[in-house]
N, C-alpha and C positions, 0 to 999 in steps of 0.2 A: 467578519460576517461570512456565513456559509451560503453556498449556492442552493443547497437543498437540505431538507432535514436529514438527520443521521438515519441511515437505513437499519433495518433489522439485520441481525447477523445470520442470514440465510442465503443460500445460493441465488435464489430468484431475486430477493431484495437487493443484494449486492450487485448482481448483474444489471438490474434496472438502474441503480444509482450510477454504475460505471457508464452506462449508455448515455447518461446525462452529463456527468462531470468529466469523463475521459473516454469518449467513444473510440478513440484510437487504440485503447487498451483492450477492447472487447475480444479480439482474437487471442491475446495472451491470457485473458481471464478464462475463456472457454478451454484453452489448452491446459491451464492449471487445474481447472475443475475436472476435466477428463482424466488427467494424470493422477490427481488425488483419489478419484473414485477407483481407478484401476489398481492403484497401490493398496487401497483399503480392501478391495476384494482379494488381491494377491496375498496380503498379509493377515487377513481376517481381523483387521483393526480399524477403528475409526480415527486413529491419530492423524493419518494423512489428510483426512477431510477437515478435522479441527485446525490443523496447521494452515491449510489453504484458506479456510474461512478467516482465521486470525490475520494472515498476511494481507488478504484482499480488503478486509475491514480497515486495516491501517492505511493501505494505499488510497482507499476511497475517502477516508477521513482527511488525508492530506489534500486530495483533489477537491474536496468540498470547500476548501478555504483557498481562494486564488492567491493570496499573498504568501501563504505557506507553500503552496504548490510551486510558485515561482522560485522561492528560496531553495526548496528541495531539488528541483530540476536544475537550477543554476549550480548548486553544489556538486551534483552528480556530473554535470557537463564539465565544470572546472577541474574535477578530479581526473577526468579522462584527458584533459589537455595539460595537466601538470607536467612540469619538466623535471621535478625531483620527487623522490619518494615522500619527503617531508611535506611538500606542498599537496601531494595527492592525499596523504593522511589527514591533513587539516580540512580539506574539503569533504572527504568521506566522513570525518567526525561530525561535521555540520549536518550532512544528510542523515547519518545514523541517529543523531540527537533528535532531529525532526521526526524520524520514523518511530523511535522509541516513545516519543511524546504522543504520537498518533495512536500507538498501541493502547494507551491508557484510556481511549475513548469509551471502552466498555465499562469503565468505572464511572462514567458520566461526566468526567472532567473535560472541559473544552481545551483545544490546543491553542497556543498563543500565535496570533497572526504576525 
């Protein structure tokens, strides 16, 4: 079950969704947007903006689903606490799999809680 409907893939819609599902991430969201816009101007390309939108759409997709968000954050936390490289890789693989699954949201498929 999701906390909110899936937002449009636009800066304003993603920021509004972030404010609801992960308000603590708003400063990082704003920094990422500012950095993407600055890079787009510097390089004369919209690729940085598209990358920022894709990344934040995936993060918001994770946060929309509390069970998925718990698994994702737990895996990241355990990777930081790991005492061996193998253990860290195992936890990072879990977080990466959840992130990759969230990226598919634009295809209309729901992520598994």
